[in-house]
C-alpha positions as CSV (number, residue, x, y, z in Angstrom):
1,M,-5.4,37.4,-18.8
2,L,-4.3,37.2,-15.3
3,K,-7.2,37.6,-12.8
4,L,-7.1,40.7,-10.3
5,K,-7.5,39.7,-6.5
6,W,-9.6,42.5,-4.9
7,L,-6.5,43.1,-2.3
8,K,-4.2,43.9,-5.5
9,N,-5.0,47.5,-5.4
10,L,-4.1,47.7,-1.6
11,L,-0.5,46.6,-1.6
12,G,0.5,49.6,0.3
13,L,-1.9,48.5,3.0
14,I,-0.5,45.0,2.9
15,S,3.0,46.3,3.6
16,L,1.8,48.2,6.6
17,L,0.1,45.3,8.1
18,S,3.3,42.8,7.3
19,L,4.3,43.2,10.9
20,F,1.2,41.6,11.8
21,Y,1.8,38.6,9.3
22,L,4.5,37.5,11.5
23,L,2.6,36.6,14.2
24,P,0.7,33.2,14.9
25,V,-3.0,33.1,14.6
26,A,-5.2,31.3,17.3
27,A,-7.7,29.1,15.6
28,D,-10.9,30.9,17.3
29,Q,-9.6,34.4,16.1
30,P,-10.3,36.4,12.8
31,T,-7.1,36.6,10.2
32,T,-6.1,39.3,8.2
33,K,-8.2,39.4,5.2
34,G,-6.9,38.4,1.9
35,I,-3.3,37.4,0.4
36,Y,-1.6,38.6,-2.9
37,L,2.0,37.7,-3.3
38,K,3.5,39.7,-5.8
39,G,7.2,38.6,-6.0
40,I,10.2,37.4,-8.0
41,Q,10.9,33.8,-8.8
42,A,13.2,32.5,-5.8
43,A,13.6,29.1,-7.1
44,S,12.6,26.8,-9.5
45,I,12.5,23.7,-11.1
46,E,11.3,22.5,-14.8
47,N,11.2,19.5,-17.4
48,A,9.9,19.3,-20.8
49,Y,6.4,19.4,-19.5
50,L,6.2,21.5,-16.2
51,K,7.8,24.4,-14.6
52,A,7.3,24.6,-10.7
53,V,8.3,27.7,-8.9
54,A,8.7,29.0,-5.6
55,V,8.3,32.4,-4.3
56,P,10.2,34.2,-1.6
57,E,7.5,33.4,1.1
58,G,7.8,29.7,0.2
59,S,4.6,29.3,-1.7
60,I,4.4,27.3,-5.2
61,V,3.3,28.4,-8.6
62,L,2.9,25.8,-11.4
63,G,2.5,25.9,-15.1
64,T,3.3,24.1,-18.5
65,T,6.5,24.4,-20.4
66,G,6.0,22.1,-23.3
67,G,2.9,20.6,-21.9
68,D,1.1,17.6,-23.3
69,P,3.1,16.5,-26.5
70,N,-0.4,15.3,-28.1
71,I,-1.7,19.1,-27.9
72,I,-0.9,22.2,-29.5
73,G,-1.2,25.0,-28.1
74,D,-1.1,24.4,-24.1
75,E,2.6,25.2,-23.6
76,N,3.5,28.2,-21.2
77,K,-0.1,27.9,-19.6
78,P,-0.7,28.3,-15.9
79,L,-2.1,25.0,-13.6
80,L,-2.2,27.3,-10.4
81,W,-2.9,31.1,-10.4
82,G,0.2,33.3,-11.0
83,F,2.2,31.3,-13.2
84,P,4.7,32.1,-14.6
85,D,5.5,36.0,-13.3
86,G,5.9,34.3,-9.8
87,S,2.6,35.9,-8.3
88,T,0.7,33.5,-6.2
89,T,-2.0,33.0,-3.6
90,G,-2.5,29.4,-2.4
91,Y,-0.3,28.6,0.7
92,S,-0.1,26.0,3.2
93,S,-1.0,26.1,7.0
94,I,-0.1,24.1,10.0
95,R,-2.2,23.5,13.3
96,I,0.0,23.1,16.5
97,I,-2.0,22.0,19.6
98,K,0.3,22.3,22.7
99,N,-0.4,22.5,26.5
100,G,-4.1,22.6,25.6
101,E,-3.6,25.9,23.6
102,T,-4.3,25.7,19.5
103,R,-2.3,27.9,17.0
104,D,-2.7,28.2,13.5
105,Y,0.2,29.4,11.2
106,A,-0.1,30.4,7.4
107,L,3.4,29.6,6.5
108,Y,3.7,32.4,4.0
109,R,3.6,34.7,6.9
110,Q,6.1,33.0,8.9
111,P,9.8,33.3,9.0
112,R,11.8,30.6,7.1
113,L,14.4,28.1,8.5
114,S,15.8,28.0,4.9
115,D,14.5,30.2,2.1
116,P,13.5,28.4,-1.3
117,A,16.3,26.5,-3.0
118,V,16.8,23.6,-5.5
119,E,18.4,20.4,-3.6
120,E,19.0,17.3,-5.6
121,G,16.3,18.2,-8.0
122,A,13.5,19.2,-5.7
123,L,12.2,22.8,-4.2
124,V,12.7,22.9,-0.8
125,V,11.5,25.5,2.0
126,R,11.8,24.7,5.6
127,W,9.9,26.5,8.5
128,R,10.3,26.1,12.3
129,L,7.1,26.7,14.6
130,E,7.2,26.2,18.4
131,D,10.1,23.4,17.8
132,V,8.1,21.8,15.0
133,V,10.4,21.8,11.6
134,I,8.3,21.6,8.5
135,T,9.7,20.9,5.4
136,Q,8.0,21.7,2.1
137,R,9.3,19.3,-0.9
138,V,8.3,19.6,-4.4
139,T,9.6,17.3,-7.2
140,L,8.3,16.8,-10.8
141,V,7.8,12.9,-11.1
142,L,6.0,10.1,-13.2
143,N,2.5,10.8,-13.5
144,P,0.5,7.3,-13.3
145,Y,-2.4,8.9,-15.5
146,T,0.0,10.0,-18.5
147,N,3.2,7.8,-17.8
148,R,5.3,11.0,-18.2
149,E,7.0,13.2,-15.6
150,D,4.3,15.5,-15.7
151,L,3.1,15.5,-11.9
152,A,4.3,17.9,-9.5
153,L,4.7,16.0,-6.1
154,F,4.1,18.1,-3.0
155,H,5.7,16.4,0.0
156,Y,5.6,17.8,3.5
157,T,7.5,16.3,6.6
158,L,6.8,17.4,10.2
159,S,9.3,17.0,12.6
160,N,9.1,17.6,16.6
161,E,12.4,18.7,17.8
162,G,11.4,19.7,21.3
163,S,11.5,18.0,24.4
164,S,7.7,17.2,24.9
165,A,4.9,15.7,22.9
166,V,2.8,18.0,20.6
167,Q,-0.2,17.7,18.4
168,V,0.8,18.9,14.7
169,G,-1.8,19.0,11.6
170,L,-1.4,20.2,7.9
171,R,-3.6,22.0,5.6
172,C,-2.7,22.5,1.8
173,M,-4.4,24.6,-0.4
174,L,-4.2,25.4,-4.3
175,D,-5.7,28.3,-6.2
176,I,-6.4,26.5,-9.4
177,M,-6.3,28.2,-12.8
178,V,-6.2,25.9,-15.9
179,G,-4.9,28.0,-18.7
180,D,-7.3,31.2,-19.1
181,N,-9.7,29.6,-17.0
182,D,-9.9,30.7,-13.6
183,F,-13.3,28.9,-12.9
184,A,-12.3,25.6,-13.8
185,P,-15.4,23.2,-12.9
186,F,-14.1,20.0,-11.3
187,F,-14.7,16.4,-12.1
188,L,-14.5,13.6,-9.3
189,P,-14.7,10.0,-9.9
190,G,-17.8,8.4,-8.2
191,V,-19.2,11.8,-7.9
192,G,-19.4,13.5,-11.4
193,Q,-19.1,17.2,-12.4
194,V,-18.7,19.5,-9.3
195,T,-19.4,23.2,-9.9
196,T,-20.7,24.3,-6.4
197,E,-18.7,24.3,-2.8
198,R,-18.6,20.8,-1.5
199,D,-16.4,18.9,0.9
200,F,-15.6,15.1,1.5
201,Y,-14.4,13.1,4.6
202,G,-12.6,9.7,5.0
203,E,-13.6,6.9,2.3
204,D,-15.9,9.8,0.7
205,I,-12.8,11.7,-0.4
206,P,-12.4,10.7,-4.3
207,S,-8.9,9.5,-5.4
208,Y,-8.4,12.2,-8.0
209,F,-9.9,15.4,-9.1
210,K,-9.8,17.1,-12.8
211,A,-10.4,20.1,-14.6
212,F,-10.5,21.7,-18.0
213,E,-9.5,24.8,-19.8
214,S,-12.0,24.3,-21.9
215,P,-15.7,25.2,-21.1
216,E,-17.2,22.9,-23.4
217,Y,-14.1,20.0,-22.4
218,A,-12.3,19.9,-25.6
219,Q,-10.2,17.4,-26.5
220,D,-7.5,19.7,-27.4
221,S,-7.5,21.6,-24.3
222,L,-5.6,21.9,-21.5
223,R,-6.3,19.4,-18.5
224,A,-5.1,19.5,-14.9
225,Q,-5.5,16.7,-12.2
226,G,-4.5,16.2,-9.0
227,I,-4.2,12.9,-7.3
228,L,-5.1,12.3,-3.7
229,K,-5.1,8.4,-3.2
230,G,-3.1,5.3,-4.3
231,F,0.2,5.3,-6.0
232,G,2.2,6.6,-2.8
233,M,-0.2,9.5,-2.0
234,T,-1.3,10.2,1.8
235,P,-5.2,10.3,1.7
236,P,-6.3,13.4,3.5
237,D,-8.9,13.4,6.6
238,R,-10.7,16.3,4.5
239,F,-10.9,17.4,1.1
240,A,-13.1,20.5,0.1
241,L,-13.7,22.3,-3.6
242,A,-14.3,25.8,-2.4
243,T,-14.3,29.8,-4.1
244,W,-11.0,31.5,-3.4
245,D,-12.2,34.7,-3.4
246,A,-15.8,35.5,-2.1
247,S,-15.9,38.6,-4.6
248,R,-15.5,36.5,-7.2
249,G,-18.1,33.5,-6.4
250,E,-20.3,32.6,-4.0
251,G,-19.5,31.1,-0.7
252,Q,-17.5,33.0,2.2
253,G,-13.8,32.6,0.4
254,I,-11.4,30.2,1.5
255,M,-8.4,32.9,1.2
256,N,-9.1,34.4,4.4
257,S,-8.9,31.2,6.6
258,P,-5.6,29.9,8.1
259,W,-7.3,26.4,8.8
260,D,-11.0,26.1,9.5
261,Y,-13.2,26.7,6.5
262,T,-16.9,26.1,6.4
263,I,-18.3,25.5,2.9
264,T,-21.7,27.0,1.7
265,P,-23.5,24.1,0.3
266,G,-25.1,24.8,-3.3
267,A,-22.9,28.0,-3.6
268,K,-21.3,28.4,-7.1
269,I,-17.6,28.2,-7.4
270,G,-15.8,30.9,-8.8
271,D,-12.0,31.4,-8.7
272,S,-11.4,27.6,-8.0
273,T,-9.8,26.3,-5.0
274,I,-8.8,22.4,-3.6
275,A,-7.9,22.3,-0.2
276,C,-6.7,19.1,1.8
277,W,-6.5,18.7,5.8
278,W,-4.4,16.1,7.8
279,N,-5.7,16.5,11.1
280,P,-3.6,17.1,14.0
281,I,-1.7,14.0,15.2
282,S,0.5,13.5,18.5
283,L,4.4,13.7,17.5
284,A,6.7,12.3,20.4
285,P,10.2,14.0,20.7
286,G,12.1,13.3,17.6
287,E,9.3,11.8,15.7
288,T,8.4,12.6,12.1
289,R,5.4,12.3,10.0
290,S,5.3,13.0,6.2
291,Y,2.2,13.6,3.9
292,Q,2.0,14.2,0.0
293,F,-0.3,14.7,-2.7
294,G,0.1,15.2,-6.8
295,Y,-0.9,17.8,-9.0
296,G,-0.2,17.9,-12.9
297,L,-1.3,17.4,-16.0
298,G,-4.6,15.3,-16.5
299,G,-3.9,13.0,-19.6
300,S,-6.5,12.1,-22.1
301,G,-9.8,13.4,-22.3
302,G,-12.9,15.4,-23.5
303,G,-15.5,15.4,-26.1
304,N,-18.7,13.6,-25.9
305,I,-17.3,10.6,-23.9
306,W,-13.9,9.7,-22.5
307,L,-12.1,7.6,-19.8
308,D,-10.0,8.4,-16.6
309,M,-7.8,5.7,-15.9
310,P,-4.0,5.1,-14.9
311,A,-1.7,4.6,-18.1
312,K,0.4,2.6,-16.0
313,L,-0.3,0.3,-12.7
314,T,2.3,-0.4,-10.2
315,C,2.8,-3.7,-8.3
316,S,1.6,-2.1,-5.2
317,N,-1.4,-0.8,-7.1
318,L,-3.0,-3.3,-9.1
319,Q,-6.7,-2.3,-8.0
320,F,-7.5,0.7,-9.8
321,T,-10.5,3.1,-10.9
322,V,-12.1,3.4,-14.5
323,T,-14.4,6.6,-14.9
324,A,-16.5,7.3,-17.9
325,W,-17.8,10.6,-18.6
326,V,-20.4,11.7,-21.1
327,S,-20.8,15.5,-22.0
328,N,-24.0,16.4,-23.6
329,T,-23.1,18.8,-26.1
330,G,-26.3,18.7,-27.9
331,T,-29.6,20.4,-27.4
332,E,-31.7,17.4,-26.1
333,T,-31.7,15.7,-22.4
334,L,-29.9,12.6,-22.9
335,M,-32.6,10.0,-21.1
336,N,-32.2,6.2,-19.6
337,G,-28.5,5.8,-20.0
338,Q,-26.7,2.7,-19.5
339,A,-23.0,2.4,-19.2
340,T,-21.3,-1.3,-19.6
341,I,-17.3,-1.8,-19.5
342,Q,-15.7,-4.5,-21.4
343,L,-12.6,-5.9,-20.1
344,P,-9.9,-8.0,-21.6
345,A,-8.4,-11.1,-20.3
346,G,-6.1,-10.1,-17.1
347,I,-8.3,-7.5,-15.8
348,H,-11.6,-8.4,-13.6
349,L,-14.0,-6.7,-11.9
350,A,-13.6,-6.0,-8.2
351,P,-15.6,-7.9,-5.4
352,G,-19.2,-6.2,-5.6
353,E,-18.8,-4.5,-8.9
354,I,-21.4,-5.0,-11.7
355,A,-20.3,-4.3,-15.6
356,S,-23.6,-2.3,-16.5
357,K,-24.6,0.7,-14.6
358,A,-27.4,3.0,-15.2
359,L,-26.5,6.7,-15.9
360,Q,-29.1,9.4,-14.6
361,D,-30.4,11.6,-17.3
362,I,-28.1,14.1,-18.7
363,I,-29.4,17.8,-19.5
364,P,-27.6,19.9,-22.3
365,G,-24.4,21.3,-20.9
366,A,-23.8,18.7,-18.1
367,T,-21.8,15.9,-17.6
368,G,-22.5,12.4,-16.3
369,S,-20.2,9.4,-15.4
370,A,-20.1,5.8,-14.2
371,N,-17.2,4.6,-12.3
372,W,-16.0,0.9,-11.6
373,Q,-13.3,-0.8,-9.4
374,L,-11.1,-2.9,-11.3
375,V,-8.3,-5.5,-10.2
376,A,-5.5,-6.5,-12.3
377,D,-4.0,-10.2,-12.3
378,V,-0.4,-10.7,-11.5
379,Q,1.1,-11.7,-15.1
380,P,3.8,-10.9,-17.4
381,E,4.1,-6.9,-18.5
382,T,1.1,-6.7,-20.7
383,S,-1.0,-3.7,-22.4
384,C,-4.5,-4.0,-21.8
385,E,-7.5,-2.4,-23.5
386,I,-10.5,-1.5,-21.8
387,R,-13.8,-0.2,-23.6
388,V,-17.0,1.1,-22.4
389,Q,-20.1,1.5,-24.3
390,V,-22.8,4.0,-23.4
391,T,-26.4,3.8,-24.7
392,F,-29.6,6.4,-24.6
393,A,-33.1,5.8,-25.5
394,N,-32.9,9.0,-27.6
395,T,-29.3,8.9,-29.5
396,D,-26.8,6.5,-31.1
397,P,-24.4,4.7,-28.5
398,F,-21.0,6.4,-27.4
399,T,-17.9,4.4,-27.1
400,A,-14.4,5.1,-25.7
401,Q,-11.6,3.3,-24.8
402,G,-8.6,3.7,-22.9
403,T,-5.1,1.6,-22.7
404,V,-3.5,0.6,-19.2
405,L,-0.2,-1.2,-18.8
406,I,0.2,-3.7,-16.1
407,P,3.7,-4.2,-14.9
408,H,5.5,-8.0,-14.4
409,C,5.0,-8.3,-10.9
410,L,6.1,-11.6,-9.2
411,P,3.2,-13.2,-7.3
412,T,3.1,-12.7,-3.5
413,L,4.2,-15.9,-1.7
414,T,2.4,-17.1,1.8
415,P,5.4,-18.2,3.7
416,T,4.9,-22.0,4.7
417,V,5.2,-22.6,8.5
418,S,6.7,-26.0,9.3
419,P,4.6,-27.7,11.9
420,T,6.6,-27.7,15.2
421,L,7.8,-31.4,16.2
422,P,8.2,-32.6,19.7
423,P,11.9,-33.0,20.5
424,P,13.0,-36.8,19.8
425,S,12.6,-39.1,22.5
426,P,16.0,-40.4,23.9
427,T,17.2,-43.7,22.5
428,P,16.5,-46.2,25.6
429,T,19.6,-48.2,26.8
430,P,18.8,-51.7,25.7
431,A,18.6,-53.9,28.9
432,P,21.0,-56.9,29.6
433,E,20.2,-60.3,27.8
434,V,18.9,-63.1,30.4
435,P,20.0,-66.2,29.3
436,E,16.8,-68.8,29.0
437,A,16.5,-71.7,31.7
438,G,18.4,-74.5,29.6
439,S,21.1,-72.5,29.1
440,L,21.8,-71.6,32.6
441,A,21.8,-75.7,33.7
442,L,24.4,-75.9,30.8
443,L,26.3,-73.1,32.1
444,A,26.5,-74.5,35.5
445,A,27.5,-78.3,34.6
446,G,30.3,-76.7,33.0
447,L,31.5,-74.8,35.8
448,A,31.2,-77.7,38.1
449,G,33.3,-80.1,35.7
450,L,35.9,-77.2,35.4
451,G,36.0,-76.8,39.3
452,F,36.7,-80.9,39.7
453,A,39.2,-80.9,37.3
454,L,41.4,-78.4,39.2
455,W,40.8,-80.0,42.5
456,H,42.1,-83.5,41.0
457,R,45.5,-81.9,39.8
458,R,46.0,-80.1,43.0
459,H,45.8,-83.7,45.0
């Protein structure tokens, strides 16, 4: 059943306020509260796994078609709220700083340079704001965590078509809904399970996030995953987990903010939302900057223990993360845990990593995790199995395994630089040979004899 946004019953009021939506919003001003876009499907793309829909305002709705081939019952389900009827809430925003003035634009409120359309297999929408052209492209691409084309790639380009430099930033926000679960908890590698508002900056931003439809994380349930780092993604400057609508959870509710949002530490997430910020940077006239991240199906997982890891590496991403998750589905706390990873030939621990890691005690209903950074060696294409065993003081061991495909990559050759040699010295002209003294005497005697003979003939 689709959720009801609090503003759904006030659509008449929204229509009256629509004129105000066309105005840019200064960063320090309050915004019109709430959004709810109940519309038709302006354009869509789909394959055997996913369908992405662009509504007329340009926002994106995402859900499954066939879903995961290994799961029965995950077909035609939402991954973002509003699927499949075209309703949507999540949106992207632009911050423009020019001549000392900061202005924030929620893109769904702005006139479009081009309406949503399918161009070469991609959903494309364009806006033009203060000489900045924003292009949003969504394509369905190969997911490195499943090795299937079940990932929606969100790609944005910001182009300065004006005559002076301008600072431009981007914020993307997704209203997560996994199947029927609009309160899906998040799993982050190196962090664990997250059910309260939280934000991350710089190096602390996780490489991915994951969410389950099943509150018990069942193996046969729909799973969603977003990719923030690696595999060609543009790591954001800030990443936040938040409540969309404050009436459905704790915290202020991020739906009302076109840019800034202050999380409430410890506030329980209701109506799960993620947001990514790429801070404003200066664009010279004619300069373009691109950003991208992925969101789609989550691959294998669930049960008492599972591994999150890429299904296939690329030659540019031979360092990768493996996370072991342990869910306590029993009635007693799991105590004194230790997770040990077992690696095959061709894969080794990254510098500074250790094979065995301690786990905090896991209370009933909670989930613990251990995280490893691994590096694959350059080799012919190889399928490698990675195993993790987790032991606790008061239960039998848990084991999980996963397989990663290492592509055939040529080793990186360091070019050899020939030493610079001095220019060759010019070949010296040989000095004329000087006859020895004895040779000179013989030569003088011969010349004298020749001279006497010539004189005698004349006389």
